[in-house]
VEXROTI-900610 format. One line per 2 residues: their letters; for each residue x, y, z of C-alpha. Coordinates in steps of 0.05 Angstrom, whole numbers, plus 5000, padded with zeros to 4 digits. Example, Ala and Ser with C-alpha at 12.3 -4.5 7.8 and 13.67 -1.06 7.14 Angstrom:
2
AS) 5246/4910/5156 ~ 5273/4979/5143 .
! end
This chain:
256
MG) 7428/0905/4239 ~ 7396/0940/4182 .
FS) 7437/0955/4121 ~ 7444/1028/4135 .
LG) 7515/1052/4141 ~ 7501/1085/4206 .
SY) 7478/1022/4237 ~ 7546/0989/4233 .
RT) 7601/1039/4237 ~ 7633/1064/4302 .
CA) 7685/1114/4321 ~ 7745/1107/4366 .
MG) 7711/1145/4422 ~ 7758/1182/4467 .
AV) 7813/1174/4416 ~ 7788/1194/4347 .
FG) 7718/1221/4335 ~ 7719/1187/4268 .
LA) 7711/1122/4233 ~ 7716/1053/4260 .
VL) 7665/1002/4277 ~ 7596/1025/4296 .
HP) 7585/1072/4239 ~ 7594/1037/4173 .
AA) 7592/1071/4108 ~ 7525/1039/4093 .
AW) 7486/1093/4130 ~ 7528/1149/4103 .
SA) 7513/1127/4032 ~ 7464/1070/4028 .
DA) 7389/1078/4028 ~ 7337/1029/4051 .
DF) 7309/1014/3981 ~ 7364/0995/3932 .
EK) 7319/0969/3877 ~ 7277/1032/3874 .
RW) 7337/1079/3879 ~ 7376/1048/3822 .
GD) 7315/1034/3779 ~ 7327/0960/3770 .
DR) 7295/0896/3796 ~ 7357/0861/3820 .
TY) 7362/0831/3889 ~ 7423/0847/3931 .
DT) 7446/0807/3992 ~ 7506/0849/4015 .
VI) 7528/0921/4023 ~ 7603/0938/4022 .
YW) 7622/1006/4051 ~ 7684/1048/4064 .
GA) 7699/1119/4084 ~ 7743/1169/4119 .
DG) 7736/1231/4162 ~ 7777/1282/4199 .
SF) 7773/1338/4249 ~ 7817/1400/4245 .
GP) 7832/1452/4297 ~ 7891/1492/4322 .
VL) 7962/1466/4312 ~ 7970/1397/4344 .
NH) 7896/1389/4353 ~ 7867/1343/4300 .
GY) 7843/1272/4286 ~ 7829/1228/4227 .
GA) 7808/1157/4211 ~ 7784/1108/4158 .
DI) 7741/1046/4159 ~ 7715/0990/4115 .
GF) 7660/0939/4127 ~ 7602/0897/4102 .
AT) 7530/0878/4119 ~ 7500/0813/4092 .
AL) 7428/0789/4094 ~ 7424/0715/4112 .
NG) 7359/0708/4073 ~ 7392/0734/4009 .
NI) 7355/0801/4004 ~ 7383/0861/4042 .
GT) 7319/0900/4027 ~ 7273/0854/4066 .
AG) 7263/0836/4139 ~ 7309/0782/4166 .
WT) 7374/0764/4200 ~ 7439/0799/4182 .
VS) 7514/0791/4195 ~ 7557/0853/4194 .
GS) 7630/0868/4208 ~ 7679/0925/4201 .
FG) 7750/0947/4212 ~ 7776/1017/4226 .
LG) 7839/1057/4240 ~ 7846/1126/4271 .
RS) 7894/1176/4301 ~ 7883/1234/4349 .
VS) 7935/1287/4362 ~ 7934/1340/4417 .
PV) 7988/1383/4450 ~ 7991/1332/4507 .
FT) 7985/1263/4474 ~ 7977/1223/4411 .
TD) 7932/1162/4405 ~ 7931/1110/4350 .
SV) 7869/1067/4350 ~ 7847/1001/4318 .
NA) 7774/0977/4320 ~ 7741/0914/4294 .
AL) 7672/0885/4305 ~ 7629/0826/4284 .
LL) 7554/0827/4297 ~ 7491/0786/4287 .
GY) 7427/0826/4280 ~ 7356/0829/4255 .
QW) 7321/0883/4214 ~ 7247/0898/4210 .
QA) 7222/0931/4146 ~ 7158/0973/4141 .
PG) 7131/1012/4081 ~ 7159/1078/4107 .
YY) 7217/1059/4152 ~ 7261/1004/4179 .
VS) 7288/0987/4249 ~ 7348/0943/4264 .
LA) 7381/0913/4326 ~ 7447/0876/4331 .
AG) 7496/0849/4382 ~ 7566/0819/4378 .
LQ) 7638/0829/4397 ~ 7684/0889/4390 .
YV) 7760/0892/4394 ~ 7793/0959/4410 .
NN) 7867/0975/4414 ~ 7892/1044/4434 .
TE) 7966/1060/4433 ~ 7975/1124/4473 .
NP) 8038/1167/4475 ~ 8053/1179/4532 .
GG) 8022/1113/4553 ~ 7989/1090/4617 .
GI) 7921/1121/4606 ~ 7857/1086/4626 .
TD) 7841/1068/4553 ~ 7912/1049/4534 .
GS) 7921/0978/4509 ~ 7874/0925/4481 .
RL) 7803/0909/4501 ~ 7752/0857/4478 .
GA) 7680/0873/4495 ~ 7607/0861/4479 .
IV) 7572/0911/4434 ~ 7498/0925/4421 .
QY) 7471/0974/4370 ~ 7408/0998/4336 .
GF) 7388/1032/4272 ~ 7327/1070/4247 .
ET) 7314/1104/4180 ~ 7254/1130/4142 .
KS) 7246/1111/4068 ~ 7190/1155/4039 .
EN) 7211/1200/3981 ~ 7195/1274/3976 .
SL) 7183/1274/4051 ~ 7214/1287/4119 .
YL) 7276/1245/4128 ~ 7299/1217/4195 .
QS) 7356/1171/4212 ~ 7385/1149/4279 .
YG) 7435/1098/4301 ~ 7474/1085/4363 .
AY) 7515/1034/4401 ~ 7544/1016/4469 .
ST) 7607/0973/4477 ~ 7635/0946/4542 .
AN) 7705/0956/4512 ~ 7724/1022/4547 .
SQ) 7649/1035/4560 ~ 7641/1068/4492 .
IY) 7576/1103/4475 ~ 7559/1129/4406 .
GH) 7495/1162/4381 ~ 7478/1196/4315 .
LK) 7416/1232/4288 ~ 7401/1260/4219 .
AG) 7340/1302/4203 ~ 7323/1333/4136 .
YK) 7288/1319/4071 ~ 7291/1260/4024 .
AR) 7279/1274/3950 ~ 7275/1222/3895 .
QL) 7351/1217/3891 ~ 7385/1258/3945 .
RF) 7375/1265/4020 ~ 7402/1325/4058 .
GA) 7395/1362/4123 ~ 7426/1370/4192 .
EF) 7462/1319/4235 ~ 7482/1312/4308 .
TV) 7531/1262/4338 ~ 7554/1247/4409 .
SD) 7609/1199/4432 ~ 7640/1183/4499 .
DI) 7682/1131/4534 ~ 7710/1116/4602 .
GS) 7772/1158/4591 ~ 7742/1225/4569 .
LP) 7683/1273/4571 ~ 7633/1272/4514 .
VL) 7649/1298/4445 ~ 7593/1331/4405 .
RY) 7585/1345/4331 ~ 7537/1392/4297 .
GA) 7536/1391/4221 ~ 7502/1381/4155 .
FV) 7500/1324/4105 ~ 7483/1307/4033 .
GN) 7474/1233/4017 ~ 7454/1184/3962 .
IP) 7499/1221/3913 ~ 7504/1174/3853 .
LG) 7573/1156/3826 ~ 7555/1106/3772 .
ER) 7505/1049/3767 ~ 7505/1028/3840 .
LS) 7561/1065/3877 ~ 7537/1123/3920 .
MV) 7569/1174/3965 ~ 7552/1217/4026 .
VS) 7589/1279/4050 ~ 7585/1311/4118 .
AG) 7616/1372/4152 ~ 7607/1415/4213 .
YQ) 7633/1436/4281 ~ 7662/1389/4335 .
QD) 7657/1408/4409 ~ 7699/1372/4461 .
LT) 7669/1379/4531 ~ 7737/1366/4563 .
PA) 7759/1433/4596 ~ 7809/1475/4558 .
TP) 7801/1434/4494 ~ 7788/1478/4434 .
GR) 7734/1463/4383 ~ 7748/1435/4314 .
FY) 7716/1432/4246 ~ 7702/1363/4218 .
TG) 7688/1333/4150 ~ 7676/1263/4124 .
VG) 7660/1223/4062 ~ 7631/1153/4056 .
FS) 7617/1105/3998 ~ 7575/1043/3992 .
VP) 7555/0993/3939 ~ 7505/0935/3941 .
LS) 7528/0868/3914 ~ 7500/0799/3901 .
FR) 7540/0737/3918 ~ 7485/0686/3907 .
! end
């Protein structure tokens, strides 16, 4: 995969519309040109990311989660084309008047990223482990699953220009589908605009999110943050809407 947060992180679809494995904090916070963004000439081989998000509706209708992960360039430079290894681990909980679901997600992927002057594209595949503990139990997604996962990433890099980012994934573990799109403007430092997310799995109808984001917020020499908020719509009948919010962090590192 590429080193964008969005390319690696996922959510516990059907349980928590939040953090977990396909949607790492690198696309929330990390940009595709670390050296230019931080104004130095260092070469980074790895991105570490972490974050949390939650959705909040009427009483007994909420969800939250957290995740952590990494992306490493096998050629030693995360800002150039080449093979990557990425992995992540996430926890989540979803509460409704009818049931509560606790979720655990983990994934390990091998990918390749293509870098162009104004954008990058990434593809990756690997294994995903999902465990949902439902109360009451017995649902179609209750229990543990190990499946294959494929995912893609795309992001524009030009400054003072239209900004687009998209990433998505499909996992055979509970037939999870996740897709995300950001569209807005990228200035020299910040990027901001609107976002749309869709998730689904074998045990539920799709969940949609409509919101706004601000990313590349500097928090020191290399650490950066992205924040996001908006409205969450669950297409399952008689399920009320929620508001959601999230925050992600990422930092590039060199281990060579």
